[in-house]
N, C-alpha and C positions, 0 to 999 in steps of 0.2 A: 631667393635661393631657387635653383633648379630642382624640380622634384623628379629624379630619375626612377627608372624602372627598378633598379636595384633596392633603392630605398623603399619603395612600395612593397617590393617582395619581403624585404626585412620586417616591415611592420606587419605584413599578412602573417608571416610566420610567427611572429611574436603574438599577435593578438587574436589571430583566427577571424579577423573581420574580412569583409569583402573588399575587392580592389578598389572600386569607386569610393567607399567609406575611407579607406586607407589613403587614397590620394587627397580626398578632401581634408583629411586630418593633417596631413603633412603641410598642405597649402596654407591652412589656417594657423599652422604653428611653425611657419618658416623652416620646414624641414627637420625640425628637432624631433628625434624619434622618442625620447622618453615623454616629452611634452604631448606628442601626438598619440602615444599610448595612453596617457592620462585623459585626454581630450576625449578619446574613443571610450573609455570606461565611464566616464560621466554621461556621454551621450546614451550609452546602454542602460544606465540608471535611470535616465529621464524617460526613455522608451519603455522600461520595465513598469515604472510608476503609471504610466498612461494605459497600460494593458493590464494592470493588476486587478481591475474589476470584472475582467472577462472570465466567464466560467471555464475552469480548466478541469474536466472530468474524465479524460483520456490519460495515458501515461504509462508507467511501468513500476512494478515491484522489483527492488534490487536487493541483493543479498551479499553480505561479507560475514566470513566464518573463520574463527582460528580455535579449534578445539571445542570447549565448553563455552566459549564466547562467540555469540552470534548476533547479527542485527538485520532487520529488514527495514527499508526506507521506501514510502510512496512518494513518487515524485510525478506531478501531474502536468499535463499539456492540454491544449484545446482539442487537438485531433490526433487520430492514429498515426496519420502521416508523419508528424513531428515526433511522436513517440518512438518512431523507427528511424528518425534521422540519426546520424552518426555523431552530430555535436550533442545532441540530446542524450543518447546512449552513453557516450563517454563521460559526460558531466554526471550521469545518474550512477554509473560504476564507481566513479571517483568519490562521490558522496557517501556510498555505502562504505567504502574503505576508510574515509575520513570518521563516519560514524563509529566504526569499530575502534579505529587507532585512538580516537579521541576521549574515548569513555563516556560521550555525551548521552545522558539519560532520557532527554526529551528533545523535541524538534526545535526549541528556542535555543537551547546549548549547541545543538548541531549547526544551526545556522550561523552561530558566532564563531564556530570552530574554524581553524585554518586548514586549508587544503594544500597539497604539495606545490602548487602553483604560486602560493604566497598569499593569495587573497582569502577572505572568508568564503563560507558556503554561500552566504547571503550575496555577497559581491560578485561571486562567480555565476550565481543564478541569474543576476541582472545582465551580465555579459551575454550568457546564453539566449536570453529573451531577445536581445539585439540581433543575434545571429539567426535565430529560428523564426522571428517574426511572430511569436505567440506567447500569451502568458504561460509562464513556467512556475510551478510552486512546489516547494518541499513540505509535503502536507503532513505525514505521520511517520512515526517509527516504532518499532517493537524491538526489545532487547532482552537476552537472556545471557547472564554470566553465571555459571554453575559448575560445579565438580562433577555433576551428574552427566549422564549421556545426553547431549543436546543434538538433535537432527533439524535439518532444514530442508525445505522443499519449496521450490518456486515453479509454477505451472504457466507455461507460456508467456511469463513476464507479467502476468495480470492477477495472479493469485500466489502469495507467500504464506508459509507457515513456519513457525518454530515450536519444536516440541521439547519439553525436558522430561526425561525418563530415569527414574532410579533402578539400577539394576538391568538385566536383560542384555541383548546384544544390539549393536548399532543398526542391524537390518530391520529388526523389530521397530525400533524408535523411527527409522525413516518410513517403514510401512505405515505406521501410525499418523506421521506427518502427511502422508499422501491422502490417508483417510480423511483427516481434517479438511484438507484442500477440496476434496470432493463433496463431503457430507456437511460440512459448516455447522457442526453442533454448537449450540449456544453455551453449553456448560460441559464440564469434565465429568464430574460424579453426581449421583442424586444428592448428596449432602450440600452441593454447590447450588441447587436449584433454589431460588428465594421462596420464602414462605408464601409471600404475595402473590407469585405466580401459580402456586399450588391452588391456593385459596380461590383465586380468579377461575382457574380451570374447573375447580368443583362446582362453583356457581353455574358455569356455561353447561357442564354435563347435567347437573340437576334440572336446569332450565329446559333442556333438550328432551327430558324424559316425559313420558305420557303421565296422565293423573294416576292411572291404575298402578304405574310402577312406584310414583311417589307415595302412594298409599301403602306400600309394603312395610313390614315392621322395620324399625330403626337398624337393627343389627343386619338384616337383609341388604337393606339400601345402602349401609355403609360399606357392604362387601362389594356391591355392583359398582358404586361410585370409586371405591378403592382400586378395583381392577383397571378401570378406564384410566384413572390419574397414573397408576403405575405404568401403562402403556404410553401415555403422553410423556411421562418423565423419561423413559427409556428412549423415545423418540428424539427428545431434546438433550440428551447427555451422550458424550462420547463413550462412556462405559456402557451405555444401554444399547448403542446401536449395533447392527449386524456389521462386522468387521469386513471392509471392502475387499481385502485380499483372501478372505474366507468367510463367505456370507453364512456358513452353516454354524458359526460361533459368534457370540458377541465380542466386542472390543475387551470388555472385561474378562472373559474367558480366555481370549488370545492373550492378555497381559499375564493372567495366571500361569498360563502354560509356558510363557517365555521367562517366568520368574522376574517379572518387571512391575513397577508401579508408577503410572503416569502422573507426575507431579502436576503438569499444566501445560498449557499451549496458548499461542498467539497466532492470530490469522489476519491479513490484510489483502483486500481486493481492491482493484484500481477503481477509483470513483465511488466507493461504497458511501452512501450517505448525501452524496452531492446531487441537487437537483439538476438534471441536465435540460438544456434548452434545445427543443426539436424544432429545427427549421423547416418550414415547408415552402421551398423555393419555388414550386410550381403556383402556389397561391400568391406568393409574393409577386411573382411576374405578372400574374392575372391582375392583381390589384394595381400595379404600376401601369398597366396597359388599359386600365378603366374598364376591365372585363368582369370584375367581381365586386 
């Protein structure tokens, strides 16, 4: 069967694959559009499998929200270049909407969820790998479903925050989300700080003291250590940090003034916890040339 330009165009519009790939698919499948589309999908899965072991530490944080329901999804690529590719961005936005609509609670459930295109998130991810030529992974998600005030903030596509606030106004909740994005507090309130963390910090502060200070009466020593620990706890809790929108007061004071209680927050940053491979191309060239 003759593979016409119109057939190639139709397959390209249907699959988003390149012209040469579409022509090859049609040739392999005797011009059958449905069979060619399926052939391309299988090719995409094969390419995705081959690239799955490559480190993907770049990407985007995407958001979808409907009132008190909000989700963040981290989708990774190998390079910033692909993270800014239209195919990648369209996929990422569609995944966030699917996460919200499907009610998925974790990444495994999200990967199995059906997208508007008809395929699952995982099947569509494999097709995106074939288009962009890099490993692409749906890595993490965060979700809040609440009747309380829920604020979301994404900074530059690289940091995303969800905050749940009881009481107060929407503007305050958004301000808190911006604070969390900027300051990355590990904990919400002092009561959330693990006892093991506090005990370890006490050990460290005691070890840093001079023999003279350690020889002070127990009650005095406890006060000194207590003051240092209180400062450390404040630095590591949202409530204890100076509020970025008004550094003259803590977040706790700002919340009290707003008539609000911050129930909790979730923060995702692109590539967090992934060991990146740093390529030294100059050294590699020198090595290949026998100069190193």
